[in-house]
C-alpha atoms as one frame of an Amber mdcrd trajectory, in Angstrom:
protein
 122.928  86.408  92.813 122.434  83.623  95.394 122.322  80.017  94.543 118.603
  79.632  94.809 118.298  82.013  91.814 116.962  84.907  93.763 118.244  88.339
  94.958 118.222  89.393  98.487 118.346  92.360 100.836 120.055  91.783 104.187
 118.842  93.861 106.998 121.043  95.027 109.953 118.892  96.091 112.832 118.921
  98.616 115.542 120.016  97.193 118.964 117.171  95.170 120.434 115.410  94.418
 117.120 117.590  91.685 115.569 117.059  87.995 115.839 116.738  86.195 118.314
 115.809  88.748 120.906 113.635  91.007 118.821 112.978  88.406 115.959 113.879
  90.864 113.421 111.381  91.105 110.489 109.199  88.316 112.071 108.937  90.142
 115.458 105.664  91.302 116.942 104.043  94.665 117.144 101.851  96.749 114.872
 104.807  98.514 113.122 106.390  95.260 112.064 103.070  93.876 110.774 102.506
  97.056 108.729 106.029  96.784 107.445 105.567  93.318 106.389 102.208  94.163
 104.501 104.094  96.689 102.529 106.917  94.421 101.730 104.712  91.483 100.497
 102.886  93.960  98.314 105.848  93.877  96.046 105.146  90.919  93.513 108.916
  90.273  93.335 109.121  89.383  96.977 109.470  85.621  97.496 109.952  85.090
 101.104 110.902  87.114 104.152 113.171  85.574 106.955 114.061  87.458 110.164
 117.106  89.338 108.621 116.481  88.973 104.846 114.105  89.470 102.156 114.314
  87.267  99.116 113.276  88.611  95.813 112.793  86.911  92.336 116.010  86.754
  90.300 114.282  88.631  87.633 113.576  91.586  89.822 114.769  94.756  88.197
 117.576  96.716  90.072 115.101  99.678  90.569 112.895  97.465  92.518 115.738
  96.289  94.785 116.656  99.894  95.284 113.216 100.913  96.072 112.766  98.147
  98.816 116.219  99.017 100.158 115.293 102.872 100.439 112.081 102.035 101.907
 113.703  99.919 104.661 116.351 102.521 105.376 113.670 105.055 106.109 112.438
 102.749 109.086 115.203 104.355 111.292 113.272 103.048 114.437 114.158  99.252
 113.289 116.983  99.284 110.538 120.625 100.465 111.002 121.526  99.631 107.267
 120.655  97.188 104.470 122.866  95.166 102.059 121.522  94.553  98.378 122.807
  91.179  97.331
C-alpha cells in the first residue's frame, strides 16, 4: 500500500506510448479515451496519471486483478503492469 492510503497499478507502455512522448494514459486518440472511460467506470478508481492508476485502499484484490488483466489485454499500448 502506498503512503496516500491507496493501491496502484503501474503501467509499462509499448515504445512510443509512454510519457512524455505518447503521454501514456493521458494521451490523445479514440482508443485512449475509450480505455479511460472503462477505467473510470470502476468505483474504486481514485485518479489516473500518465503511468499509474490509483485505486482506493479498500479495493478488493479481485478488482485490482481485473483491472490489471484488462490493461494487459491492451497489447497495442501496454507491455506489462505492476500491481502495488
